[in-house]
PQR file of N, CA, C, O and H, with PARSE charges and radii, in Angstrom:
ATOM      1  N   MET A   1       0.812  -1.192   0.000 -0.4000 1.5000
ATOM      2  CA  MET A   1       0.000   0.000   0.000 -0.0000 2.0000
ATOM      3  C   MET A   1       0.862   1.266   0.000  0.5500 1.7000
ATOM      4  O   MET A   1       0.590   2.196  -0.759 -0.5500 1.4000
ATOM      5  N   PHE A   2       1.881   1.307   0.830 -0.4000 1.5000
ATOM      6  CA  PHE A   2       2.730   2.501   0.925 -0.0000 2.0000
ATOM      7  C   PHE A   2       3.925   2.433  -0.022  0.5500 1.7000
ATOM      8  O   PHE A   2       4.639   3.422  -0.184 -0.5500 1.4000
ATOM      9  H   PHE A   2       2.102   0.551   1.446  0.4000 1.0000
ATOM     10  N   ASP A   3       4.146   1.300  -0.637 -0.4000 1.5000
ATOM     11  CA  ASP A   3       5.324   1.136  -1.492 -0.0000 2.0000
ATOM     12  C   ASP A   3       5.268   1.989  -2.758  0.5500 1.7000
ATOM     13  O   ASP A   3       6.305   2.287  -3.351 -0.5500 1.4000
ATOM     14  H   ASP A   3       3.566   0.496  -0.505  0.4000 1.0000
ATOM     15  N   ASN A   4       4.078   2.379  -3.169 -0.4000 1.5000
ATOM     16  CA  ASN A   4       3.938   3.163  -4.393 -0.0000 2.0000
ATOM     17  C   ASN A   4       4.043   4.661  -4.163  0.5500 1.7000
ATOM     18  O   ASN A   4       3.984   5.435  -5.118 -0.5500 1.4000
ATOM     19  H   ASN A   4       3.235   2.137  -2.688  0.4000 1.0000
ATOM     20  N   LEU A   5       4.196   5.082  -2.921 -0.4000 1.5000
ATOM     21  CA  LEU A   5       4.334   6.505  -2.628 -0.0000 2.0000
ATOM     22  C   LEU A   5       5.698   7.000  -3.082  0.5500 1.7000
ATOM     23  O   LEU A   5       6.709   6.316  -2.925 -0.5500 1.4000
ATOM     24  H   LEU A   5       4.244   4.453  -2.145  0.4000 1.0000
ATOM     25  N   THR A   6       5.707   8.188  -3.640 -0.4000 1.5000
ATOM     26  CA  THR A   6       6.975   8.772  -4.060 -0.0000 2.0000
ATOM     27  C   THR A   6       7.317   9.948  -3.156  0.5500 1.7000
ATOM     28  O   THR A   6       6.435  10.623  -2.624 -0.5500 1.4000
ATOM     29  H   THR A   6       4.885   8.743  -3.768  0.4000 1.0000
ATOM     30  N   ASP A   7       8.576  10.170  -2.999 -0.4000 1.5000
ATOM     31  CA  ASP A   7       9.051  11.255  -2.151 -0.0000 2.0000
ATOM     32  C   ASP A   7      10.001  12.102  -2.981  0.5500 1.7000
ATOM     33  O   ASP A   7      11.085  11.651  -3.352 -0.5500 1.4000
ATOM     34  H   ASP A   7       9.292   9.622  -3.430  0.4000 1.0000
ATOM     35  N   THR A   8       9.594  13.318  -3.268 -0.4000 1.5000
ATOM     36  CA  THR A   8      10.372  14.174  -4.164 -0.0000 2.0000
ATOM     37  C   THR A   8      11.357  15.069  -3.415  0.5500 1.7000
ATOM     38  O   THR A   8      12.029  15.903  -4.021 -0.5500 1.4000
ATOM     39  H   THR A   8       8.713  13.684  -2.967  0.4000 1.0000
ATOM     40  N   ARG A   9      11.440  14.892  -2.089 -0.4000 1.5000
ATOM     41  CA  ARG A   9      12.397  15.702  -1.332 -0.0000 2.0000
ATOM     42  C   ARG A   9      13.825  15.286  -1.675  0.5500 1.7000
ATOM     43  O   ARG A   9      14.073  14.162  -2.111 -0.5500 1.4000
ATOM     44  H   ARG A   9      10.893  14.214  -1.597  0.4000 1.0000
ATOM     45  N   HIS A  10      14.739  16.194  -1.474 -0.4000 1.5000
ATOM     46  CA  HIS A  10      16.154  15.906  -1.689 -0.0000 2.0000
ATOM     47  C   HIS A  10      16.586  14.822  -0.694  0.5500 1.7000
ATOM     48  O   HIS A  10      16.175  14.852   0.466 -0.5500 1.4000
ATOM     49  H   HIS A  10      14.538  17.107  -1.119  0.4000 1.0000
ATOM     50  N   GLN A  11      17.396  13.884  -1.131 -0.4000 1.5000
ATOM     51  CA  GLN A  11      17.801  12.746  -0.299 -0.0000 2.0000
ATOM     52  C   GLN A  11      18.428  13.163   1.026  0.5500 1.7000
ATOM     53  O   GLN A  11      18.266  12.465   2.027 -0.5500 1.4000
ATOM     54  H   GLN A  11      17.730  13.860  -2.073  0.4000 1.0000
ATOM     55  N   SER A  12      19.125  14.266   1.050 -0.4000 1.5000
ATOM     56  CA  SER A  12      19.788  14.683   2.287 -0.0000 2.0000
ATOM     57  C   SER A  12      18.792  15.150   3.353  0.5500 1.7000
ATOM     58  O   SER A  12      19.138  15.233   4.531 -0.5500 1.4000
ATOM     59  H   SER A  12      19.256  14.833   0.237  0.4000 1.0000
ATOM     60  N   TYR A  13      17.557  15.454   2.940 -0.4000 1.5000
ATOM     61  CA  TYR A  13      16.540  15.893   3.895 -0.0000 2.0000
ATOM     62  C   TYR A  13      15.706  14.734   4.440  0.5500 1.7000
ATOM     63  O   TYR A  13      14.897  14.933   5.346 -0.5500 1.4000
ATOM     64  H   TYR A  13      17.276  15.386   1.983  0.4000 1.0000
ATOM     65  N   MET A  14      15.888  13.552   3.914 -0.4000 1.5000
ATOM     66  CA  MET A  14      15.043  12.414   4.284 -0.0000 2.0000
ATOM     67  C   MET A  14      15.601  11.685   5.501  0.5500 1.7000
ATOM     68  O   MET A  14      16.696  11.124   5.464 -0.5500 1.4000
ATOM     69  H   MET A  14      16.545  13.390   3.178  0.4000 1.0000
ATOM     70  N   THR A  15      14.834  11.707   6.561 -0.4000 1.5000
ATOM     71  CA  THR A  15      15.172  10.949   7.755 -0.0000 2.0000
ATOM     72  C   THR A  15      14.282   9.726   7.872  0.5500 1.7000
ATOM     73  O   THR A  15      14.725   8.661   8.302 -0.5500 1.4000
ATOM     74  H   THR A  15      13.944  12.162   6.591  0.4000 1.0000
ATOM     75  N   TYR A  16      13.026   9.885   7.489 -0.4000 1.5000
ATOM     76  CA  TYR A  16      12.033   8.816   7.597 -0.0000 2.0000
ATOM     77  C   TYR A  16      11.501   8.460   6.222  0.5500 1.7000
ATOM     78  O   TYR A  16      11.458   9.297   5.321 -0.5500 1.4000
ATOM     79  H   TYR A  16      12.665  10.750   7.141  0.4000 1.0000
ATOM     80  N   THR A  17      11.099   7.212   6.075 -0.4000 1.5000
ATOM     81  CA  THR A  17      10.466   6.794   4.830 -0.0000 2.0000
ATOM     82  C   THR A  17       9.040   7.321   4.801  0.5500 1.7000
ATOM     83  O   THR A  17       8.472   7.657   5.840 -0.5500 1.4000
ATOM     84  H   THR A  17      11.134   6.532   6.807  0.4000 1.0000
ATOM     85  N   MET A  18       8.473   7.389   3.617 -0.4000 1.5000
ATOM     86  CA  MET A  18       7.083   7.810   3.487 -0.0000 2.0000
ATOM     87  C   MET A  18       6.164   6.838   4.238  0.5500 1.7000
ATOM     88  O   MET A  18       5.142   7.245   4.790 -0.5500 1.4000
ATOM     89  H   MET A  18       8.934   7.116   2.773  0.4000 1.0000
ATOM     90  N   LYS A  19       6.528   5.583   4.254 -0.4000 1.5000
ATOM     91  CA  LYS A  19       5.737   4.590   4.968 -0.0000 2.0000
ATOM     92  C   LYS A  19       5.714   4.894   6.467  0.5500 1.7000
ATOM     93  O   LYS A  19       4.656   4.842   7.094 -0.5500 1.4000
ATOM     94  H   LYS A  19       7.359   5.253   3.805  0.4000 1.0000
ATOM     95  N   ALA A  20       6.861   5.207   7.036 -0.4000 1.5000
ATOM     96  CA  ALA A  20       6.934   5.508   8.467 -0.0000 2.0000
ATOM     97  C   ALA A  20       6.122   6.752   8.805  0.5500 1.7000
ATOM     98  O   ALA A  20       5.437   6.785   9.827 -0.5500 1.4000
ATOM     99  H   ALA A  20       7.721   5.249   6.527  0.4000 1.0000
ATOM    100  N   ILE A  21       6.193   7.758   7.969 -0.4000 1.5000
ATOM    101  CA  ILE A  21       5.445   8.991   8.204 -0.0000 2.0000
ATOM    102  C   ILE A  21       3.945   8.732   8.135  0.5500 1.7000
ATOM    103  O   ILE A  21       3.194   9.185   8.999 -0.5500 1.4000
ATOM    104  H   ILE A  21       6.750   7.730   7.139  0.4000 1.0000
ATOM    105  N   CYS A  22       3.510   8.007   7.114 -0.4000 1.5000
ATOM    106  CA  CYS A  22       2.078   7.732   6.939 -0.0000 2.0000
ATOM    107  C   CYS A  22       1.531   6.827   8.030  0.5500 1.7000
ATOM    108  O   CYS A  22       0.440   7.070   8.546 -0.5500 1.4000
ATOM    109  H   CYS A  22       4.120   7.639   6.412  0.4000 1.0000
ATOM    110  N   VAL A  23       2.269   5.792   8.385 -0.4000 1.5000
ATOM    111  CA  VAL A  23       1.806   4.869   9.425 -0.0000 2.0000
ATOM    112  C   VAL A  23       1.720   5.583  10.773  0.5500 1.7000
ATOM    113  O   VAL A  23       0.733   5.425  11.491 -0.5500 1.4000
ATOM    114  H   VAL A  23       3.155   5.594   7.966  0.4000 1.0000
ATOM    115  N   ALA A  24       2.715   6.345  11.114 -0.4000 1.5000
ATOM    116  CA  ALA A  24       2.684   7.070  12.385 -0.0000 2.0000
ATOM    117  C   ALA A  24       1.510   8.032  12.421  0.5500 1.7000
ATOM    118  O   ALA A  24       0.814   8.122  13.432 -0.5500 1.4000
ATOM    119  H   ALA A  24       3.517   6.473  10.531  0.4000 1.0000
ATOM    120  N   ARG A  25       1.284   8.746  11.342 -0.4000 1.5000
ATOM    121  CA  ARG A  25       0.173   9.700  11.293 -0.0000 2.0000
ATOM    122  C   ARG A  25      -1.170   8.981  11.333  0.5500 1.7000
ATOM    123  O   ARG A  25      -2.104   9.450  11.982 -0.5500 1.4000
ATOM    124  H   ARG A  25       1.849   8.673  10.521  0.4000 1.0000
ATOM    125  N   LEU A  26      -1.273   7.856  10.652 -0.4000 1.5000
ATOM    126  CA  LEU A  26      -2.509   7.066  10.668 -0.0000 2.0000
ATOM    127  C   LEU A  26      -2.845   6.617  12.087  0.5500 1.7000
ATOM    128  O   LEU A  26      -3.992   6.720  12.524 -0.5500 1.4000
ATOM    129  H   LEU A  26      -0.513   7.475  10.125  0.4000 1.0000
ATOM    130  N   PHE A  27      -1.848   6.123  12.796 -0.4000 1.5000
ATOM    131  CA  PHE A  27      -2.078   5.678  14.173 -0.0000 2.0000
ATOM    132  C   PHE A  27      -2.446   6.836  15.094  0.5500 1.7000
ATOM    133  O   PHE A  27      -3.255   6.664  16.006 -0.5500 1.4000
ATOM    134  H   PHE A  27      -0.916   6.040  12.442  0.4000 1.0000
ATOM    135  N   THR A  28      -1.868   8.001  14.870 -0.4000 1.5000
ATOM    136  CA  THR A  28      -2.253   9.145  15.700 -0.0000 2.0000
ATOM    137  C   THR A  28      -3.707   9.512  15.459  0.5500 1.7000
ATOM    138  O   THR A  28      -4.435   9.836  16.397 -0.5500 1.4000
ATOM    139  H   THR A  28      -1.211   8.140  14.129  0.4000 1.0000
ATOM    140  N   LEU A  29      -4.124   9.462  14.214 -0.4000 1.5000
ATOM    141  CA  LEU A  29      -5.525   9.776  13.918 -0.0000 2.0000
ATOM    142  C   LEU A  29      -6.464   8.729  14.498  0.5500 1.7000
ATOM    143  O   LEU A  29      -7.542   9.069  14.988 -0.5500 1.4000
ATOM    144  H   LEU A  29      -3.532   9.199  13.452  0.4000 1.0000
ATOM    145  N   LEU A  30      -6.071   7.467  14.450 -0.4000 1.5000
ATOM    146  CA  LEU A  30      -6.889   6.400  15.049 -0.0000 2.0000
ATOM    147  C   LEU A  30      -7.008   6.567  16.559  0.5500 1.7000
ATOM    148  O   LEU A  30      -8.002   6.161  17.160 -0.5500 1.4000
ATOM    149  H   LEU A  30      -5.196   7.191  14.052  0.4000 1.0000
ATOM    150  N   CYS A  31      -5.998   7.161  17.159 -0.4000 1.5000
ATOM    151  CA  CYS A  31      -6.015   7.420  18.604 -0.0000 2.0000
ATOM    152  C   CYS A  31      -6.632   8.782  18.929  0.5500 1.7000
ATOM    153  O   CYS A  31      -6.567   9.250  20.065 -0.5500 1.4000
ATOM    154  H   CYS A  31      -5.191   7.491  16.670  0.4000 1.0000
ATOM    155  N   ARG A  32      -7.227   9.405  17.922 -0.4000 1.5000
ATOM    156  CA  ARG A  32      -7.863  10.728  18.058 -0.0000 2.0000
ATOM    157  C   ARG A  32      -6.887  11.823  18.475  0.5500 1.7000
ATOM    158  O   ARG A  32      -7.248  12.764  19.182 -0.5500 1.4000
ATOM    159  H   ARG A  32      -7.280   9.025  16.998  0.4000 1.0000
ATOM    160  N   ILE A  33      -5.665  11.681  18.030 -0.4000 1.5000
ATOM    161  CA  ILE A  33      -4.656  12.709  18.260 -0.0000 2.0000
ATOM    162  C   ILE A  33      -4.587  13.523  16.974  0.5500 1.7000
ATOM    163  O   ILE A  33      -4.204  13.007  15.924 -0.5500 1.4000
ATOM    164  H   ILE A  33      -5.372  10.917  17.456  0.4000 1.0000
ATOM    165  N   THR A  34      -4.955  14.781  17.060 -0.4000 1.5000
ATOM    166  CA  THR A  34      -5.110  15.572  15.846 -0.0000 2.0000
ATOM    167  C   THR A  34      -4.096  16.700  15.700  0.5500 1.7000
ATOM    168  O   THR A  34      -4.031  17.329  14.644 -0.5500 1.4000
ATOM    169  H   THR A  34      -5.266  15.201  17.912  0.4000 1.0000
ATOM    170  N   THR A  35      -3.311  16.968  16.725 -0.4000 1.5000
ATOM    171  CA  THR A  35      -2.319  18.038  16.602 -0.0000 2.0000
ATOM    172  C   THR A  35      -0.915  17.478  16.802  0.5500 1.7000
ATOM    173  O   THR A  35      -0.725  16.460  17.468 -0.5500 1.4000
ATOM    174  H   THR A  35      -3.363  16.457  17.583  0.4000 1.0000
ATOM    175  N   MET A  36       0.047  18.152  16.222 -0.4000 1.5000
ATOM    176  CA  MET A  36       1.434  17.702  16.358 -0.0000 2.0000
ATOM    177  C   MET A  36       1.886  17.772  17.814  0.5500 1.7000
ATOM    178  O   MET A  36       2.684  16.945  18.255 -0.5500 1.4000
ATOM    179  H   MET A  36      -0.108  18.979  15.681  0.4000 1.0000
ATOM    180  N   THR A  37       1.390  18.741  18.555 -0.4000 1.5000
ATOM    181  CA  THR A  37       1.759  18.869  19.962 -0.0000 2.0000
ATOM    182  C   THR A  37       1.297  17.648  20.753  0.5500 1.7000
ATOM    183  O   THR A  37       2.014  17.159  21.625 -0.5500 1.4000
ATOM    184  H   THR A  37       0.742  19.414  18.197  0.4000 1.0000
ATOM    185  N   ASP A  38       0.097  17.160  20.446 -0.4000 1.5000
ATOM    186  CA  ASP A  38      -0.441  16.006  21.161 -0.0000 2.0000
ATOM    187  C   ASP A  38       0.306  14.711  20.857  0.5500 1.7000
ATOM    188  O   ASP A  38       0.291  13.785  21.668 -0.5500 1.4000
ATOM    189  H   ASP A  38      -0.486  17.557  19.737  0.4000 1.0000
ATOM    190  N   ILE A  39       0.955  14.637  19.707 -0.4000 1.5000
ATOM    191  CA  ILE A  39       1.718  13.429  19.366 -0.0000 2.0000
ATOM    192  C   ILE A  39       2.842  13.208  20.371  0.5500 1.7000
ATOM    193  O   ILE A  39       3.153  12.070  20.721 -0.5500 1.4000
ATOM    194  H   ILE A  39       0.967  15.389  19.048  0.4000 1.0000
ATOM    195  N   PHE A  40       3.434  14.274  20.822 -0.4000 1.5000
ATOM    196  CA  PHE A  40       4.603  14.157  21.692 -0.0000 2.0000
ATOM    197  C   PHE A  40       4.236  14.222  23.167  0.5500 1.7000
ATOM    198  O   PHE A  40       4.989  14.756  23.981 -0.5500 1.4000
ATOM    199  H   PHE A  40       3.181  15.199  20.537  0.4000 1.0000
ATOM    200  N   THR A  41       3.081  13.678  23.503 -0.4000 1.5000
ATOM    201  CA  THR A  41       2.683  13.557  24.900 -0.0000 2.0000
ATOM    202  C   THR A  41       3.173  12.221  25.442  0.5500 1.7000
ATOM    203  O   THR A  41       3.630  11.361  24.690 -0.5500 1.4000
ATOM    204  H   THR A  41       2.469  13.244  22.842  0.4000 1.0000
ATOM    205  N   ASP A  42       3.074  12.064  26.730 -0.4000 1.5000
ATOM    206  CA  ASP A  42       3.487  10.806  27.357 -0.0000 2.0000
ATOM    207  C   ASP A  42       2.606   9.638  26.947  0.5500 1.7000
ATOM    208  O   ASP A  42       3.006   8.484  27.096 -0.5500 1.4000
ATOM    209  H   ASP A  42       2.703  12.763  27.342  0.4000 1.0000
ATOM    210  N   THR A  43       1.423   9.915  26.438 -0.4000 1.5000
ATOM    211  CA  THR A  43       0.496   8.857  26.052 -0.0000 2.0000
ATOM    212  C   THR A  43       0.916   8.174  24.757  0.5500 1.7000
ATOM    213  O   THR A  43       0.843   6.950  24.655 -0.5500 1.4000
ATOM    214  H   THR A  43       1.097  10.853  26.318  0.4000 1.0000
ATOM    215  N   PHE A  44       1.352   8.941  23.773 -0.4000 1.5000
ATOM    216  CA  PHE A  44       1.649   8.365  22.457 -0.0000 2.0000
ATOM    217  C   PHE A  44       3.133   8.224  22.180  0.5500 1.7000
ATOM    218  O   PHE A  44       3.553   7.216  21.610 -0.5500 1.4000
ATOM    219  H   PHE A  44       1.411   9.936  23.855  0.4000 1.0000
ATOM    220  N   ASP A  45       3.919   9.177  22.556 -0.4000 1.5000
ATOM    221  CA  ASP A  45       5.357   9.159  22.261 -0.0000 2.0000
ATOM    222  C   ASP A  45       6.092   8.352  23.334  0.5500 1.7000
ATOM    223  O   ASP A  45       6.822   8.900  24.161 -0.5500 1.4000
ATOM    224  H   ASP A  45       3.578   9.995  23.019  0.4000 1.0000
ATOM    225  N   THR A  46       5.879   7.046  23.296 -0.4000 1.5000
ATOM    226  CA  THR A  46       6.510   6.157  24.266 -0.0000 2.0000
ATOM    227  C   THR A  46       7.421   5.181  23.543  0.5500 1.7000
ATOM    228  O   THR A  46       7.298   4.991  22.333 -0.5500 1.4000
ATOM    229  H   THR A  46       5.286   6.601  22.625  0.4000 1.0000
ATOM    230  N   ASP A  47       8.326   4.569  24.271 -0.4000 1.5000
ATOM    231  CA  ASP A  47       9.223   3.578  23.664 -0.0000 2.0000
ATOM    232  C   ASP A  47       8.443   2.429  23.051  0.5500 1.7000
ATOM    233  O   ASP A  47       8.812   1.920  21.993 -0.5500 1.4000
ATOM    234  H   ASP A  47       8.426   4.724  25.254  0.4000 1.0000
ATOM    235  N   ASN A  48       7.370   2.018  23.706 -0.4000 1.5000
ATOM    236  CA  ASN A  48       6.561   0.914  23.209 -0.0000 2.0000
ATOM    237  C   ASN A  48       5.889   1.285  21.879  0.5500 1.7000
ATOM    238  O   ASN A  48       5.855   0.478  20.950 -0.5500 1.4000
ATOM    239  H   ASN A  48       7.070   2.431  24.566  0.4000 1.0000
ATOM    240  N   CYS A  49       5.368   2.482  21.797 -0.4000 1.5000
ATOM    241  CA  CYS A  49       4.725   2.945  20.567 -0.0000 2.0000
ATOM    242  C   CYS A  49       5.743   3.046  19.432  0.5500 1.7000
ATOM    243  O   CYS A  49       5.477   2.600  18.316 -0.5500 1.4000
ATOM    244  H   CYS A  49       5.396   3.137  22.552  0.4000 1.0000
ATOM    245  N   ILE A  50       6.883   3.619  19.710 -0.4000 1.5000
ATOM    246  CA  ILE A  50       7.945   3.745  18.702 -0.0000 2.0000
ATOM    247  C   ILE A  50       8.391   2.367  18.225  0.5500 1.7000
ATOM    248  O   ILE A  50       8.615   2.155  17.033 -0.5500 1.4000
ATOM    249  H   ILE A  50       7.099   3.981  20.617  0.4000 1.0000
ATOM    250  N   LYS A  51       8.518   1.440  19.157 -0.4000 1.5000
ATOM    251  CA  LYS A  51       8.926   0.075  18.817 -0.0000 2.0000
ATOM    252  C   LYS A  51       7.889  -0.603  17.917  0.5500 1.7000
ATOM    253  O   LYS A  51       8.251  -1.283  16.956 -0.5500 1.4000
ATOM    254  H   LYS A  51       8.336   1.612  20.126  0.4000 1.0000
ATOM    255  N   ASN A  52       6.615  -0.422  18.222 -0.4000 1.5000
ATOM    256  CA  ASN A  52       5.560  -1.035  17.420 -0.0000 2.0000
ATOM    257  C   ASN A  52       5.485  -0.437  16.024  0.5500 1.7000
ATOM    258  O   ASN A  52       5.339  -1.169  15.045 -0.5500 1.4000
ATOM    259  H   ASN A  52       6.321   0.130  19.003  0.4000 1.0000
ATOM    260  N   ILE A  53       5.583   0.872  15.920 -0.4000 1.5000
ATOM    261  CA  ILE A  53       5.563   1.509  14.596 -0.0000 2.0000
ATOM    262  C   ILE A  53       6.807   1.115  13.805  0.5500 1.7000
ATOM    263  O   ILE A  53       6.738   0.965  12.585 -0.5500 1.4000
ATOM    264  H   ILE A  53       5.702   1.467  16.715  0.4000 1.0000
ATOM    265  N   SER A  54       7.935   0.946  14.475 -0.4000 1.5000
ATOM    266  CA  SER A  54       9.156   0.475  13.807 -0.0000 2.0000
ATOM    267  C   SER A  54       8.961  -0.903  13.208  0.5500 1.7000
ATOM    268  O   SER A  54       9.400  -1.168  12.089 -0.5500 1.4000
ATOM    269  H   SER A  54       7.991   1.068  15.466  0.4000 1.0000
ATOM    270  N   LYS A  55       8.300  -1.783  13.952 -0.4000 1.5000
ATOM    271  CA  LYS A  55       8.044  -3.142  13.444 -0.0000 2.0000
ATOM    272  C   LYS A  55       7.125  -3.112  12.233  0.5500 1.7000
ATOM    273  O   LYS A  55       7.364  -3.812  11.249 -0.5500 1.4000
ATOM    274  H   LYS A  55       7.944  -1.568  14.861  0.4000 1.0000
ATOM    275  N   ILE A  56       6.080  -2.307  12.303 -0.4000 1.5000
ATOM    276  CA  ILE A  56       5.144  -2.217  11.184 -0.0000 2.0000
ATOM    277  C   ILE A  56       5.838  -1.675   9.943  0.5500 1.7000
ATOM    278  O   ILE A  56       5.608  -2.166   8.837 -0.5500 1.4000
ATOM    279  H   ILE A  56       5.886  -1.738  13.102  0.4000 1.0000
ATOM    280  N   CYS A  57       6.675  -0.681  10.116 -0.4000 1.5000
ATOM    281  CA  CYS A  57       7.357  -0.026   8.990 -0.0000 2.0000
ATOM    282  C   CYS A  57       8.626  -0.748   8.553  0.5500 1.7000
ATOM    283  O   CYS A  57       9.183  -0.452   7.496 -0.5500 1.4000
ATOM    284  H   CYS A  57       6.862  -0.283  11.014  0.4000 1.0000
ATOM    285  N   LYS A  58       9.077  -1.691   9.366 -0.4000 1.5000
ATOM    286  CA  LYS A  58      10.333  -2.394   9.102 -0.0000 2.0000
ATOM    287  C   LYS A  58      11.485  -1.405   8.972  0.5500 1.7000
ATOM    288  O   LYS A  58      12.313  -1.494   8.065 -0.5500 1.4000
ATOM    289  H   LYS A  58       8.624  -1.931  10.225  0.4000 1.0000
ATOM    290  N   GLN A  59      11.508  -0.457   9.915 -0.4000 1.5000
ATOM    291  CA  GLN A  59      12.542   0.566   9.959 -0.0000 2.0000
ATOM    292  C   GLN A  59      12.893   0.785  11.425  0.5500 1.7000
ATOM    293  O   GLN A  59      12.004   0.794  12.277 -0.5500 1.4000
ATOM    294  H   GLN A  59      10.836  -0.385  10.651  0.4000 1.0000
ATOM    295  N   ASN A  60      14.150   0.957  11.725 -0.4000 1.5000
ATOM    296  CA  ASN A  60      14.585   1.168  13.108 -0.0000 2.0000
ATOM    297  C   ASN A  60      14.427   2.647  13.460  0.5500 1.7000
ATOM    298  O   ASN A  60      15.291   3.469  13.154 -0.5500 1.4000
ATOM    299  H   ASN A  60      14.872   0.949  11.033  0.4000 1.0000
ATOM    300  N   LEU A  61      13.303   2.969  14.111 -0.4000 1.5000
ATOM    301  CA  LEU A  61      13.032   4.355  14.494 -0.0000 2.0000
ATOM    302  C   LEU A  61      13.521   4.603  15.907  0.5500 1.7000
ATOM    303  O   LEU A  61      13.341   3.763  16.789 -0.5500 1.4000
ATOM    304  H   LEU A  61      12.601   2.302  14.360  0.4000 1.0000
ATOM    305  N   LYS A  62      14.126   5.733  16.119 -0.4000 1.5000
ATOM    306  CA  LYS A  62      14.549   6.125  17.462 -0.0000 2.0000
ATOM    307  C   LYS A  62      13.554   7.100  18.076  0.5500 1.7000
ATOM    308  O   LYS A  62      13.505   7.271  19.294 -0.5500 1.4000
ATOM    309  H   LYS A  62      14.272   6.415  15.403  0.4000 1.0000
ATOM    310  N   GLU A  63      12.761   7.737  17.217 -0.4000 1.5000
ATOM    311  CA  GLU A  63      11.706   8.640  17.647 -0.0000 2.0000
ATOM    312  C   GLU A  63      10.627   8.641  16.568  0.5500 1.7000
ATOM    313  O   GLU A  63      10.841   8.142  15.464 -0.5500 1.4000
ATOM    314  H   GLU A  63      12.801   7.598  16.227  0.4000 1.0000
ATOM    315  N   LEU A  64       9.488   9.198  16.891 -0.4000 1.5000
ATOM    316  CA  LEU A  64       8.393   9.252  15.925 -0.0000 2.0000
ATOM    317  C   LEU A  64       8.653  10.337  14.890  0.5500 1.7000
ATOM    318  O   LEU A  64       9.191  11.396  15.211 -0.5500 1.4000
ATOM    319  H   LEU A  64       9.314   9.604  17.789  0.4000 1.0000
ATOM    320  N   PRO A  65       8.264  10.064  13.636 -0.5600 1.5000
ATOM    321  CA  PRO A  65       8.390  11.109  12.622  0.2800 2.0000
ATOM    322  C   PRO A  65       7.427  12.254  12.902  0.5500 1.7000
ATOM    323  O   PRO A  65       6.319  12.033  13.389 -0.5500 1.4000
ATOM    324  N   TYR A  66       7.833  13.433  12.605 -0.4000 1.5000
ATOM    325  CA  TYR A  66       6.960  14.588  12.793 -0.0000 2.0000
ATOM    326  C   TYR A  66       6.954  15.433  11.553  0.5500 1.7000
ATOM    327  O   TYR A  66       6.276  16.459  11.508 -0.5500 1.4000
ATOM    328  H   TYR A  66       8.734  13.612  12.208  0.4000 1.0000
TER
END
């Protein structure tokens, strides 16, 4: 589903894959988190959440994409 997304940003600006960005944002919306400030609360920005999104995206994330 996310494999067909293209990212036209310059390679040096890319920290996260489009898949990681979309999955993280999708999960925030499913959790009714609608602002960027709310993403970085103790409820969502936890090691467990980062670990789970990393597994889904198959990418080693150290923090959530923003």
